[in-house]
mmCIF entry with sequence, helices, sheets and N, C-alpha, C, O atoms, coordinates in Angstrom:
data_MODEL
# 
_entry.id   MODEL 
# 
_entity.id                         1 
_entity.type                       polymer 
_entity.pdbx_number_of_molecules   1 
# 
_entity_poly.entity_id                      1 
_entity_poly.type                           'polypeptide(L)' 
_entity_poly.nstd_linkage                   no 
_entity_poly.nstd_monomer                   no 
_entity_poly.pdbx_seq_one_letter_code       PIKNQTCLNVPAILYFLEKGAQPTRTVYDILRKAELFKEKERILS 
_entity_poly.pdbx_seq_one_letter_code_can   PIKNQTCLNVPAILYFLEKGAQPTRTVYDILRKAELFKEKERILS 
_entity_poly.pdbx_strand_id                 A 
# 
loop_
_entity_poly_seq.entity_id 
_entity_poly_seq.num 
_entity_poly_seq.mon_id 
_entity_poly_seq.hetero 
1 1  PRO n 
1 2  ILE n 
1 3  LYS n 
1 4  ASN n 
1 5  GLN n 
1 6  THR n 
1 7  CYS n 
1 8  LEU n 
1 9  ASN n 
1 10 VAL n 
1 11 PRO n 
1 12 ALA n 
1 13 ILE n 
1 14 LEU n 
1 15 TYR n 
1 16 PHE n 
1 17 LEU n 
1 18 GLU n 
1 19 LYS n 
1 20 GLY n 
1 21 ALA n 
1 22 GLN n 
1 23 PRO n 
1 24 THR n 
1 25 ARG n 
1 26 THR n 
1 27 VAL n 
1 28 TYR n 
1 29 ASP n 
1 30 ILE n 
1 31 LEU n 
1 32 ARG n 
1 33 LYS n 
1 34 ALA n 
1 35 GLU n 
1 36 LEU n 
1 37 PHE n 
1 38 LYS n 
1 39 GLU n 
1 40 LYS n 
1 41 GLU n 
1 42 ARG n 
1 43 ILE n 
1 44 LEU n 
1 45 SER n 
# 
_struct_asym.id          A 
_struct_asym.entity_id   1 
# 
loop_
_struct_conf.conf_type_id 
_struct_conf.id 
_struct_conf.pdbx_PDB_helix_id 
_struct_conf.beg_label_comp_id 
_struct_conf.beg_label_asym_id 
_struct_conf.beg_label_seq_id 
_struct_conf.pdbx_beg_PDB_ins_code 
_struct_conf.end_label_comp_id 
_struct_conf.end_label_asym_id 
_struct_conf.end_label_seq_id 
_struct_conf.pdbx_end_PDB_ins_code 
_struct_conf.beg_auth_comp_id 
_struct_conf.beg_auth_asym_id 
_struct_conf.beg_auth_seq_id 
_struct_conf.end_auth_comp_id 
_struct_conf.end_auth_asym_id 
_struct_conf.end_auth_seq_id 
_struct_conf.pdbx_PDB_helix_class 
_struct_conf.details 
_struct_conf.pdbx_PDB_helix_length 
HELX_P HELX_P1 AA1 VAL A 10 ? GLU A 18 ? VAL A 10 GLU A 18 1 ? 9 
HELX_P HELX_P2 AA2 ARG A 25 ? LYS A 33 ? ARG A 25 LYS A 33 1 ? 9 
HELX_P HELX_P3 AA3 LEU A 36 ? LEU A 44 ? LEU A 36 LEU A 44 1 ? 9 
# 
_struct_conf_type.id          HELX_P 
_struct_conf_type.criteria    ? 
_struct_conf_type.reference   ? 
# 
loop_
_atom_site.group_PDB 
_atom_site.id 
_atom_site.type_symbol 
_atom_site.label_atom_id 
_atom_site.label_alt_id 
_atom_site.label_comp_id 
_atom_site.label_asym_id 
_atom_site.label_entity_id 
_atom_site.label_seq_id 
_atom_site.pdbx_PDB_ins_code 
_atom_site.Cartn_x 
_atom_site.Cartn_y 
_atom_site.Cartn_z 
_atom_site.occupancy 
_atom_site.B_iso_or_equiv 
_atom_site.pdbx_formal_charge 
_atom_site.auth_seq_id 
_atom_site.auth_comp_id 
_atom_site.auth_asym_id 
_atom_site.auth_atom_id 
_atom_site.pdbx_PDB_model_num 
ATOM 1   N N  . PRO A 1 1  ? 74.325 44.991 114.942 1.00 0.00 ? 1  PRO A N  1 
ATOM 2   C CA . PRO A 1 1  ? 74.396 45.199 113.501 1.00 0.00 ? 1  PRO A CA 1 
ATOM 3   C C  . PRO A 1 1  ? 73.037 45.612 112.931 1.00 0.00 ? 1  PRO A C  1 
ATOM 4   O O  . PRO A 1 1  ? 71.987 45.191 113.418 1.00 0.00 ? 1  PRO A O  1 
ATOM 5   N N  . ILE A 1 2  ? 73.081 46.420 111.920 1.00 0.00 ? 2  ILE A N  1 
ATOM 6   C CA . ILE A 1 2  ? 71.861 46.851 111.245 1.00 0.00 ? 2  ILE A CA 1 
ATOM 7   C C  . ILE A 1 2  ? 71.404 45.731 110.320 1.00 0.00 ? 2  ILE A C  1 
ATOM 8   O O  . ILE A 1 2  ? 72.203 45.186 109.558 1.00 0.00 ? 2  ILE A O  1 
ATOM 9   N N  . LYS A 1 3  ? 70.135 45.389 110.384 1.00 0.00 ? 3  LYS A N  1 
ATOM 10  C CA . LYS A 1 3  ? 69.595 44.284 109.586 1.00 0.00 ? 3  LYS A CA 1 
ATOM 11  C C  . LYS A 1 3  ? 68.570 44.768 108.566 1.00 0.00 ? 3  LYS A C  1 
ATOM 12  O O  . LYS A 1 3  ? 67.813 43.963 108.026 1.00 0.00 ? 3  LYS A O  1 
ATOM 13  N N  . ASN A 1 4  ? 68.536 46.087 108.291 1.00 0.00 ? 4  ASN A N  1 
ATOM 14  C CA . ASN A 1 4  ? 67.570 46.609 107.333 1.00 0.00 ? 4  ASN A CA 1 
ATOM 15  C C  . ASN A 1 4  ? 67.858 46.077 105.933 1.00 0.00 ? 4  ASN A C  1 
ATOM 16  O O  . ASN A 1 4  ? 69.010 46.015 105.504 1.00 0.00 ? 4  ASN A O  1 
ATOM 17  N N  . GLN A 1 5  ? 66.814 45.702 105.242 1.00 0.00 ? 5  GLN A N  1 
ATOM 18  C CA . GLN A 1 5  ? 66.951 45.194 103.889 1.00 0.00 ? 5  GLN A CA 1 
ATOM 19  C C  . GLN A 1 5  ? 67.096 46.375 102.928 1.00 0.00 ? 5  GLN A C  1 
ATOM 20  O O  . GLN A 1 5  ? 66.418 47.392 103.073 1.00 0.00 ? 5  GLN A O  1 
ATOM 21  N N  . THR A 1 6  ? 67.976 46.228 101.960 1.00 0.00 ? 6  THR A N  1 
ATOM 22  C CA . THR A 1 6  ? 68.182 47.258 100.949 1.00 0.00 ? 6  THR A CA 1 
ATOM 23  C C  . THR A 1 6  ? 67.700 46.732 99.614  1.00 0.00 ? 6  THR A C  1 
ATOM 24  O O  . THR A 1 6  ? 68.054 45.624 99.211  1.00 0.00 ? 6  THR A O  1 
ATOM 25  N N  . CYS A 1 7  ? 66.892 47.523 98.926  1.00 0.00 ? 7  CYS A N  1 
ATOM 26  C CA . CYS A 1 7  ? 66.398 47.150 97.604  1.00 0.00 ? 7  CYS A CA 1 
ATOM 27  C C  . CYS A 1 7  ? 67.100 48.015 96.567  1.00 0.00 ? 7  CYS A C  1 
ATOM 28  O O  . CYS A 1 7  ? 67.137 49.239 96.689  1.00 0.00 ? 7  CYS A O  1 
ATOM 29  N N  . LEU A 1 8  ? 67.652 47.375 95.553  1.00 0.00 ? 8  LEU A N  1 
ATOM 30  C CA . LEU A 1 8  ? 68.354 48.092 94.493  1.00 0.00 ? 8  LEU A CA 1 
ATOM 31  C C  . LEU A 1 8  ? 67.589 47.947 93.187  1.00 0.00 ? 8  LEU A C  1 
ATOM 32  O O  . LEU A 1 8  ? 67.155 46.851 92.833  1.00 0.00 ? 8  LEU A O  1 
ATOM 33  N N  . ASN A 1 9  ? 67.427 49.046 92.478  1.00 0.00 ? 9  ASN A N  1 
ATOM 34  C CA . ASN A 1 9  ? 66.787 49.036 91.168  1.00 0.00 ? 9  ASN A CA 1 
ATOM 35  C C  . ASN A 1 9  ? 67.888 48.762 90.142  1.00 0.00 ? 9  ASN A C  1 
ATOM 36  O O  . ASN A 1 9  ? 68.453 49.691 89.565  1.00 0.00 ? 9  ASN A O  1 
ATOM 37  N N  . VAL A 1 10 ? 68.186 47.486 89.921  1.00 0.00 ? 10 VAL A N  1 
ATOM 38  C CA . VAL A 1 10 ? 69.321 47.080 89.096  1.00 0.00 ? 10 VAL A CA 1 
ATOM 39  C C  . VAL A 1 10 ? 69.243 47.635 87.676  1.00 0.00 ? 10 VAL A C  1 
ATOM 40  O O  . VAL A 1 10 ? 70.247 48.161 87.195  1.00 0.00 ? 10 VAL A O  1 
ATOM 41  N N  . PRO A 1 11 ? 68.107 47.549 86.974  1.00 0.00 ? 11 PRO A N  1 
ATOM 42  C CA . PRO A 1 11 ? 68.080 48.111 85.615  1.00 0.00 ? 11 PRO A CA 1 
ATOM 43  C C  . PRO A 1 11 ? 68.423 49.600 85.582  1.00 0.00 ? 11 PRO A C  1 
ATOM 44  O O  . PRO A 1 11 ? 69.131 50.048 84.680  1.00 0.00 ? 11 PRO A O  1 
ATOM 45  N N  . ALA A 1 12 ? 67.938 50.359 86.536  1.00 0.00 ? 12 ALA A N  1 
ATOM 46  C CA . ALA A 1 12 ? 68.236 51.796 86.575  1.00 0.00 ? 12 ALA A CA 1 
ATOM 47  C C  . ALA A 1 12 ? 69.708 52.039 86.894  1.00 0.00 ? 12 ALA A C  1 
ATOM 48  O O  . ALA A 1 12 ? 70.340 52.912 86.298  1.00 0.00 ? 12 ALA A O  1 
ATOM 49  N N  . ILE A 1 13 ? 70.245 51.279 87.820  1.00 0.00 ? 13 ILE A N  1 
ATOM 50  C CA . ILE A 1 13 ? 71.660 51.429 88.173  1.00 0.00 ? 13 ILE A CA 1 
ATOM 51  C C  . ILE A 1 13 ? 72.536 51.125 86.969  1.00 0.00 ? 13 ILE A C  1 
ATOM 52  O O  . ILE A 1 13 ? 73.455 51.884 86.663  1.00 0.00 ? 13 ILE A O  1 
ATOM 53  N N  . LEU A 1 14 ? 72.260 50.017 86.282  1.00 0.00 ? 14 LEU A N  1 
ATOM 54  C CA . LEU A 1 14 ? 73.042 49.660 85.101  1.00 0.00 ? 14 LEU A CA 1 
ATOM 55  C C  . LEU A 1 14 ? 72.911 50.717 84.013  1.00 0.00 ? 14 LEU A C  1 
ATOM 56  O O  . LEU A 1 14 ? 73.889 51.035 83.337  1.00 0.00 ? 14 LEU A O  1 
ATOM 57  N N  . TYR A 1 15 ? 71.715 51.264 83.840  1.00 0.00 ? 15 TYR A N  1 
ATOM 58  C CA . TYR A 1 15 ? 71.485 52.303 82.836  1.00 0.00 ? 15 TYR A CA 1 
ATOM 59  C C  . TYR A 1 15 ? 72.394 53.505 83.094  1.00 0.00 ? 15 TYR A C  1 
ATOM 60  O O  . TYR A 1 15 ? 73.079 53.983 82.190  1.00 0.00 ? 15 TYR A O  1 
ATOM 61  N N  . PHE A 1 16 ? 72.392 53.985 84.331  1.00 0.00 ? 16 PHE A N  1 
ATOM 62  C CA . PHE A 1 16 ? 73.186 55.174 84.638  1.00 0.00 ? 16 PHE A CA 1 
ATOM 63  C C  . PHE A 1 16 ? 74.684 54.890 84.590  1.00 0.00 ? 16 PHE A C  1 
ATOM 64  O O  . PHE A 1 16 ? 75.459 55.756 84.183  1.00 0.00 ? 16 PHE A O  1 
ATOM 65  N N  . LEU A 1 17 ? 75.104 53.698 84.996  1.00 0.00 ? 17 LEU A N  1 
ATOM 66  C CA . LEU A 1 17 ? 76.517 53.353 84.900  1.00 0.00 ? 17 LEU A CA 1 
ATOM 67  C C  . LEU A 1 17 ? 76.954 53.286 83.439  1.00 0.00 ? 17 LEU A C  1 
ATOM 68  O O  . LEU A 1 17 ? 78.053 53.722 83.098  1.00 0.00 ? 17 LEU A O  1 
ATOM 69  N N  . GLU A 1 18 ? 76.098 52.742 82.579  1.00 0.00 ? 18 GLU A N  1 
ATOM 70  C CA . GLU A 1 18 ? 76.421 52.671 81.153  1.00 0.00 ? 18 GLU A CA 1 
ATOM 71  C C  . GLU A 1 18 ? 76.473 54.054 80.517  1.00 0.00 ? 18 GLU A C  1 
ATOM 72  O O  . GLU A 1 18 ? 77.175 54.252 79.526  1.00 0.00 ? 18 GLU A O  1 
ATOM 73  N N  . LYS A 1 19 ? 75.741 55.009 81.075  1.00 0.00 ? 19 LYS A N  1 
ATOM 74  C CA . LYS A 1 19 ? 75.745 56.388 80.567  1.00 0.00 ? 19 LYS A CA 1 
ATOM 75  C C  . LYS A 1 19 ? 76.935 57.183 81.104  1.00 0.00 ? 19 LYS A C  1 
ATOM 76  O O  . LYS A 1 19 ? 77.117 58.348 80.750  1.00 0.00 ? 19 LYS A O  1 
ATOM 77  N N  . GLY A 1 20 ? 77.739 56.555 81.955  1.00 0.00 ? 20 GLY A N  1 
ATOM 78  C CA . GLY A 1 20 ? 78.949 57.207 82.438  1.00 0.00 ? 20 GLY A CA 1 
ATOM 79  C C  . GLY A 1 20 ? 78.915 57.692 83.873  1.00 0.00 ? 20 GLY A C  1 
ATOM 80  O O  . GLY A 1 20 ? 79.855 58.346 84.324  1.00 0.00 ? 20 GLY A O  1 
ATOM 81  N N  . ALA A 1 21 ? 77.851 57.386 84.597  1.00 0.00 ? 21 ALA A N  1 
ATOM 82  C CA . ALA A 1 21 ? 77.778 57.804 85.999  1.00 0.00 ? 21 ALA A CA 1 
ATOM 83  C C  . ALA A 1 21 ? 78.898 57.132 86.795  1.00 0.00 ? 21 ALA A C  1 
ATOM 84  O O  . ALA A 1 21 ? 79.199 55.957 86.584  1.00 0.00 ? 21 ALA A O  1 
ATOM 85  N N  . GLN A 1 22 ? 79.502 57.878 87.699  1.00 0.00 ? 22 GLN A N  1 
ATOM 86  C CA . GLN A 1 22 ? 80.569 57.361 88.542  1.00 0.00 ? 22 GLN A CA 1 
ATOM 87  C C  . GLN A 1 22 ? 80.057 57.269 89.980  1.00 0.00 ? 22 GLN A C  1 
ATOM 88  O O  . GLN A 1 22 ? 79.786 58.295 90.603  1.00 0.00 ? 22 GLN A O  1 
ATOM 89  N N  . PRO A 1 23 ? 79.922 56.053 90.511  1.00 0.00 ? 23 PRO A N  1 
ATOM 90  C CA . PRO A 1 23 ? 79.431 55.923 91.888  1.00 0.00 ? 23 PRO A CA 1 
ATOM 91  C C  . PRO A 1 23 ? 80.480 56.397 92.889  1.00 0.00 ? 23 PRO A C  1 
ATOM 92  O O  . PRO A 1 23 ? 81.682 56.289 92.644  1.00 0.00 ? 23 PRO A O  1 
ATOM 93  N N  . THR A 1 24 ? 80.013 56.920 94.016  1.00 0.00 ? 24 THR A N  1 
ATOM 94  C CA . THR A 1 24 ? 80.935 57.268 95.098  1.00 0.00 ? 24 THR A CA 1 
ATOM 95  C C  . THR A 1 24 ? 81.522 55.974 95.647  1.00 0.00 ? 24 THR A C  1 
ATOM 96  O O  . THR A 1 24 ? 81.046 54.885 95.327  1.00 0.00 ? 24 THR A O  1 
ATOM 97  N N  . ARG A 1 25 ? 82.547 56.096 96.469  1.00 0.00 ? 25 ARG A N  1 
ATOM 98  C CA . ARG A 1 25 ? 83.186 54.907 97.043  1.00 0.00 ? 25 ARG A CA 1 
ATOM 99  C C  . ARG A 1 25 ? 82.177 54.094 97.864  1.00 0.00 ? 25 ARG A C  1 
ATOM 100 O O  . ARG A 1 25 ? 82.172 52.865 97.805  1.00 0.00 ? 25 ARG A O  1 
ATOM 101 N N  . THR A 1 26 ? 81.334 54.780 98.623  1.00 0.00 ? 26 THR A N  1 
ATOM 102 C CA . THR A 1 26 ? 80.334 54.090 99.444  1.00 0.00 ? 26 THR A CA 1 
ATOM 103 C C  . THR A 1 26 ? 79.341 53.345 98.568  1.00 0.00 ? 26 THR A C  1 
ATOM 104 O O  . THR A 1 26 ? 79.029 52.183 98.828  1.00 0.00 ? 26 THR A O  1 
ATOM 105 N N  . VAL A 1 27 ? 78.845 54.007 97.533  1.00 0.00 ? 27 VAL A N  1 
ATOM 106 C CA . VAL A 1 27 ? 77.895 53.365 96.619  1.00 0.00 ? 27 VAL A CA 1 
ATOM 107 C C  . VAL A 1 27 ? 78.574 52.210 95.903  1.00 0.00 ? 27 VAL A C  1 
ATOM 108 O O  . VAL A 1 27 ? 77.972 51.150 95.732  1.00 0.00 ? 27 VAL A O  1 
ATOM 109 N N  . TYR A 1 28 ? 79.810 52.400 95.484  1.00 0.00 ? 28 TYR A N  1 
ATOM 110 C CA . TYR A 1 28 ? 80.560 51.328 94.827  1.00 0.00 ? 28 TYR A CA 1 
ATOM 111 C C  . TYR A 1 28 ? 80.657 50.104 95.739  1.00 0.00 ? 28 TYR A C  1 
ATOM 112 O O  . TYR A 1 28 ? 80.459 48.975 95.292  1.00 0.00 ? 28 TYR A O  1 
ATOM 113 N N  . ASP A 1 29 ? 80.960 50.333 97.008  1.00 0.00 ? 29 ASP A N  1 
ATOM 114 C CA . ASP A 1 29 ? 81.060 49.219 97.962  1.00 0.00 ? 29 ASP A CA 1 
ATOM 115 C C  . ASP A 1 29 ? 79.725 48.497 98.117  1.00 0.00 ? 29 ASP A C  1 
ATOM 116 O O  . ASP A 1 29 ? 79.692 47.270 98.212  1.00 0.00 ? 29 ASP A O  1 
ATOM 117 N N  . ILE A 1 30 ? 78.624 49.251 98.143  1.00 0.00 ? 30 ILE A N  1 
ATOM 118 C CA . ILE A 1 30 ? 77.294 48.641 98.246  1.00 0.00 ? 30 ILE A CA 1 
ATOM 119 C C  . ILE A 1 30 ? 77.006 47.802 97.004  1.00 0.00 ? 30 ILE A C  1 
ATOM 120 O O  . ILE A 1 30 ? 76.519 46.676 97.111  1.00 0.00 ? 30 ILE A O  1 
ATOM 121 N N  . LEU A 1 31 ? 77.305 48.348 95.835  1.00 0.00 ? 31 LEU A N  1 
ATOM 122 C CA . LEU A 1 31 ? 77.052 47.623 94.585  1.00 0.00 ? 31 LEU A CA 1 
ATOM 123 C C  . LEU A 1 31 ? 77.930 46.378 94.486  1.00 0.00 ? 31 LEU A C  1 
ATOM 124 O O  . LEU A 1 31 ? 77.485 45.335 94.007  1.00 0.00 ? 31 LEU A O  1 
ATOM 125 N N  . ARG A 1 32 ? 79.175 46.492 94.939  1.00 0.00 ? 32 ARG A N  1 
ATOM 126 C CA . ARG A 1 32 ? 80.077 45.340 94.914  1.00 0.00 ? 32 ARG A CA 1 
ATOM 127 C C  . ARG A 1 32 ? 79.570 44.253 95.856  1.00 0.00 ? 32 ARG A C  1 
ATOM 128 O O  . ARG A 1 32 ? 79.596 43.069 95.518  1.00 0.00 ? 32 ARG A O  1 
ATOM 129 N N  . LYS A 1 33 ? 79.112 44.654 97.028  1.00 0.00 ? 33 LYS A N  1 
ATOM 130 C CA . LYS A 1 33 ? 78.583 43.692 97.997  1.00 0.00 ? 33 LYS A CA 1 
ATOM 131 C C  . LYS A 1 33 ? 77.340 42.994 97.444  1.00 0.00 ? 33 LYS A C  1 
ATOM 132 O O  . LYS A 1 33 ? 77.111 41.816 97.718  1.00 0.00 ? 33 LYS A O  1 
ATOM 133 N N  . ALA A 1 34 ? 76.541 43.724 96.664  1.00 0.00 ? 34 ALA A N  1 
ATOM 134 C CA . ALA A 1 34 ? 75.336 43.156 96.057  1.00 0.00 ? 34 ALA A CA 1 
ATOM 135 C C  . ALA A 1 34 ? 75.658 42.379 94.780  1.00 0.00 ? 34 ALA A C  1 
ATOM 136 O O  . ALA A 1 34 ? 74.758 41.869 94.113  1.00 0.00 ? 34 ALA A O  1 
ATOM 137 N N  . GLU A 1 35 ? 76.949 42.294 94.446  1.00 0.00 ? 35 GLU A N  1 
ATOM 138 C CA . GLU A 1 35 ? 77.417 41.580 93.253  1.00 0.00 ? 35 GLU A CA 1 
ATOM 139 C C  . GLU A 1 35 ? 76.805 42.141 91.977  1.00 0.00 ? 35 GLU A C  1 
ATOM 140 O O  . GLU A 1 35 ? 76.556 41.400 91.026  1.00 0.00 ? 35 GLU A O  1 
ATOM 141 N N  . LEU A 1 36 ? 76.563 43.443 91.956  1.00 0.00 ? 36 LEU A N  1 
ATOM 142 C CA . LEU A 1 36 ? 75.973 44.080 90.785  1.00 0.00 ? 36 LEU A CA 1 
ATOM 143 C C  . LEU A 1 36 ? 76.917 44.020 89.594  1.00 0.00 ? 36 LEU A C  1 
ATOM 144 O O  . LEU A 1 36 ? 76.463 43.887 88.457  1.00 0.00 ? 36 LEU A O  1 
ATOM 145 N N  . PHE A 1 37 ? 78.220 44.115 89.831  1.00 0.00 ? 37 PHE A N  1 
ATOM 146 C CA . PHE A 1 37 ? 79.163 44.123 88.725  1.00 0.00 ? 37 PHE A CA 1 
ATOM 147 C C  . PHE A 1 37 ? 79.233 42.756 88.053  1.00 0.00 ? 37 PHE A C  1 
ATOM 148 O O  . PHE A 1 37 ? 79.481 42.668 86.851  1.00 0.00 ? 37 PHE A O  1 
ATOM 149 N N  . LYS A 1 38 ? 79.018 41.698 88.814  1.00 0.00 ? 38 LYS A N  1 
ATOM 150 C CA . LYS A 1 38 ? 78.924 40.364 88.216  1.00 0.00 ? 38 LYS A CA 1 
ATOM 151 C C  . LYS A 1 38 ? 77.672 40.279 87.352  1.00 0.00 ? 38 LYS A C  1 
ATOM 152 O O  . LYS A 1 38 ? 77.692 39.668 86.284  1.00 0.00 ? 38 LYS A O  1 
ATOM 153 N N  . GLU A 1 39 ? 76.579 40.891 87.813  1.00 0.00 ? 39 GLU A N  1 
ATOM 154 C CA . GLU A 1 39 ? 75.327 40.929 87.053  1.00 0.00 ? 39 GLU A CA 1 
ATOM 155 C C  . GLU A 1 39 ? 75.535 41.689 85.751  1.00 0.00 ? 39 GLU A C  1 
ATOM 156 O O  . GLU A 1 39 ? 75.049 41.271 84.700  1.00 0.00 ? 39 GLU A O  1 
ATOM 157 N N  . LYS A 1 40 ? 76.249 42.795 85.816  1.00 0.00 ? 40 LYS A N  1 
ATOM 158 C CA . LYS A 1 40 ? 76.511 43.604 84.622  1.00 0.00 ? 40 LYS A CA 1 
ATOM 159 C C  . LYS A 1 40 ? 77.307 42.794 83.606  1.00 0.00 ? 40 LYS A C  1 
ATOM 160 O O  . LYS A 1 40 ? 76.990 42.818 82.417  1.00 0.00 ? 40 LYS A O  1 
ATOM 161 N N  . GLU A 1 41 ? 78.341 42.074 84.058  1.00 0.00 ? 41 GLU A N  1 
ATOM 162 C CA . GLU A 1 41 ? 79.144 41.247 83.161  1.00 0.00 ? 41 GLU A CA 1 
ATOM 163 C C  . GLU A 1 41 ? 78.292 40.150 82.531  1.00 0.00 ? 41 GLU A C  1 
ATOM 164 O O  . GLU A 1 41 ? 78.459 39.832 81.353  1.00 0.00 ? 41 GLU A O  1 
ATOM 165 N N  . ARG A 1 42 ? 77.379 39.569 83.311  1.00 0.00 ? 42 ARG A N  1 
ATOM 166 C CA . ARG A 1 42 ? 76.521 38.505 82.790  1.00 0.00 ? 42 ARG A CA 1 
ATOM 167 C C  . ARG A 1 42 ? 75.597 39.054 81.705  1.00 0.00 ? 42 ARG A C  1 
ATOM 168 O O  . ARG A 1 42 ? 75.380 38.401 80.685  1.00 0.00 ? 42 ARG A O  1 
ATOM 169 N N  . ILE A 1 43 ? 75.055 40.246 81.922  1.00 0.00 ? 43 ILE A N  1 
ATOM 170 C CA . ILE A 1 43 ? 74.139 40.844 80.956  1.00 0.00 ? 43 ILE A CA 1 
ATOM 171 C C  . ILE A 1 43 ? 74.870 41.205 79.672  1.00 0.00 ? 43 ILE A C  1 
ATOM 172 O O  . ILE A 1 43 ? 74.337 41.020 78.578  1.00 0.00 ? 43 ILE A O  1 
ATOM 173 N N  . LEU A 1 44 ? 76.085 41.719 79.799  1.00 0.00 ? 44 LEU A N  1 
ATOM 174 C CA . LEU A 1 44 ? 76.835 42.157 78.627  1.00 0.00 ? 44 LEU A CA 1 
ATOM 175 C C  . LEU A 1 44 ? 77.446 41.000 77.856  1.00 0.00 ? 44 LEU A C  1 
ATOM 176 O O  . LEU A 1 44 ? 77.860 41.180 76.711  1.00 0.00 ? 44 LEU A O  1 
ATOM 177 N N  . SER A 1 45 ? 77.514 39.823 78.450  1.00 0.00 ? 45 SER A N  1 
ATOM 178 C CA . SER A 1 45 ? 78.113 38.664 77.770  1.00 0.00 ? 45 SER A CA 1 
ATOM 179 C C  . SER A 1 45 ? 77.168 38.038 76.777  1.00 0.00 ? 45 SER A C  1 
ATOM 180 O O  . SER A 1 45 ? 77.520 37.055 76.125  1.00 0.00 ? 45 SER A O  1 
# 
C-alpha cells in the first residue's frame, strides 16, 4: 500500500467549491475520505 501523506489546502478547496467548482469523482472520493464535507458543514453551521 502507498503510505504517502497528502496535504489538502482546506480553505482553498472550500472557496472553490463555494464558487461552484465540481470535483471529479476521484477528487470527490479523496475529499470524502478526508472528511472535508463534514468540515464544510461545521463551518457553515
